[in-house]
C-alpha positions as CSV (number, residue, x, y, z in Angstrom):
1,X,14.7,-35.8,-15.5
2,X,15.9,-34.3,-12.2
3,X,13.7,-32.1,-10.0
4,X,15.9,-29.1,-10.9
5,X,15.2,-29.6,-14.6
6,X,11.5,-30.0,-13.9
7,X,11.6,-26.8,-11.8
8,X,13.3,-24.9,-14.7
9,X,10.8,-26.1,-17.2
10,X,7.9,-25.1,-14.9
11,X,9.4,-21.6,-14.5
12,X,9.9,-21.2,-18.2
13,X,6.2,-22.2,-18.8
14,X,5.0,-19.7,-16.2
15,X,7.1,-17.0,-17.8
16,X,5.6,-17.8,-21.2
17,X,2.0,-17.8,-19.8
18,X,2.2,-14.5,-18.0
19,X,4.5,-12.4,-20.1
20,X,3.3,-9.2,-21.8
21,X,5.4,-9.4,-24.9
22,X,7.9,-11.9,-26.5
23,X,11.0,-10.8,-24.6
24,X,9.3,-10.1,-21.3
25,X,10.8,-12.0,-18.3
26,X,10.6,-9.6,-15.4
27,X,7.2,-7.8,-15.5
28,X,5.2,-7.6,-12.4
29,X,2.8,-10.3,-13.6
30,X,5.6,-12.7,-14.3
31,X,7.2,-12.0,-10.9
32,X,3.9,-12.6,-9.1
33,X,3.2,-15.8,-11.0
34,X,6.7,-17.2,-10.2
35,X,6.4,-16.2,-6.5
36,X,3.0,-17.9,-6.3
37,X,4.5,-21.0,-7.7
38,X,7.4,-20.9,-5.2
39,X,4.9,-20.3,-2.3
40,X,2.9,-23.4,-3.2
41,X,6.1,-25.4,-3.4
42,X,7.2,-24.2,0.0
43,X,3.8,-24.9,1.5
44,X,4.1,-28.5,0.4
45,X,7.5,-28.7,1.9
46,X,6.4,-27.2,5.2
47,X,3.5,-29.7,5.6
48,X,6.1,-32.5,5.6
49,X,8.8,-30.6,7.6
50,X,6.9,-28.7,10.2
51,X,9.9,-27.6,12.2
52,X,11.9,-26.2,9.3
53,X,11.9,-22.6,10.6
54,X,14.4,-21.3,8.1
55,X,12.0,-22.3,5.2
56,X,9.1,-20.8,7.1
57,X,11.0,-17.5,7.3
58,X,11.7,-17.7,3.6
59,X,8.1,-18.3,2.9
60,X,7.1,-15.3,4.9
61,X,9.5,-13.1,3.0
62,X,8.2,-14.4,-0.4
63,X,4.6,-13.8,0.7
64,X,5.5,-10.2,1.7
65,X,7.3,-9.6,-1.6
66,X,4.3,-10.9,-3.5
67,X,1.9,-8.7,-1.5
68,X,4.0,-5.6,-2.2
69,X,4.1,-6.4,-6.0
70,X,0.3,-7.0,-6.0
71,X,-0.2,-3.7,-4.2
72,X,2.0,-1.9,-6.8
73,X,0.1,-3.6,-9.7
74,X,-3.3,-2.7,-8.1
75,X,-2.4,0.9,-7.7
76,X,-0.9,1.3,-11.2
77,X,-2.8,-1.0,-13.5
78,X,-6.0,-2.3,-12.0
79,X,-7.1,-4.2,-15.1
80,X,-3.9,-6.3,-15.1
81,X,-4.3,-6.8,-11.4
82,X,-7.8,-8.1,-11.6
83,X,-7.0,-10.5,-14.5
84,X,-3.8,-11.7,-12.7
85,X,-5.8,-12.4,-9.5
86,X,-8.3,-14.4,-11.5
87,X,-5.8,-16.4,-13.4
88,X,-3.8,-17.3,-10.3
89,X,-6.9,-18.0,-8.2
90,X,-5.8,-15.6,-5.4
91,X,-8.2,-13.8,-3.1
92,X,-8.5,-10.1,-3.2
93,X,-7.7,-9.5,0.5
94,X,-5.6,-6.4,-0.1
95,X,-8.4,-3.9,-0.2
96,X,-8.4,-1.8,2.9
97,X,-11.6,-2.4,4.7
98,X,-13.2,-0.4,7.4
99,X,-13.3,-2.5,10.6
100,X,-16.1,-0.5,12.1
101,X,-18.6,-0.2,9.2
102,X,-20.8,-3.1,10.5
103,X,-21.2,-1.3,13.9
104,X,-22.1,2.0,12.2
105,X,-24.8,0.3,10.1
106,X,-26.2,-1.4,13.2
107,X,-26.4,1.9,15.1
108,X,-28.0,3.8,12.3
109,X,-31.8,4.2,12.9
110,X,-34.0,2.4,10.5
111,X,-36.2,4.5,8.3
112,X,-39.8,3.5,7.7
């Protein structure tokens, strides 16, 4: 079995695992799962070929696309977002955090 055939089988399995209904091939969950698989494949490639800047550019584009899809899913269907994050093992770093909150807490006087 060639690597292309293995890649097609892996993609078909990902689609089957993350689809919403029987004929679903392009929902947000499926797209994020396929992009995550592609990202992990490109990361492995880039550990071997460190100066492959064209692949690095492609990896950055794919990461950006996945981030946008996750933001869309978080804003429209938070339950699906949280289950998808858990199933893929991704960190929830997309929440906007206040950079200065720790300084405000430190400056606040302590009540006795």
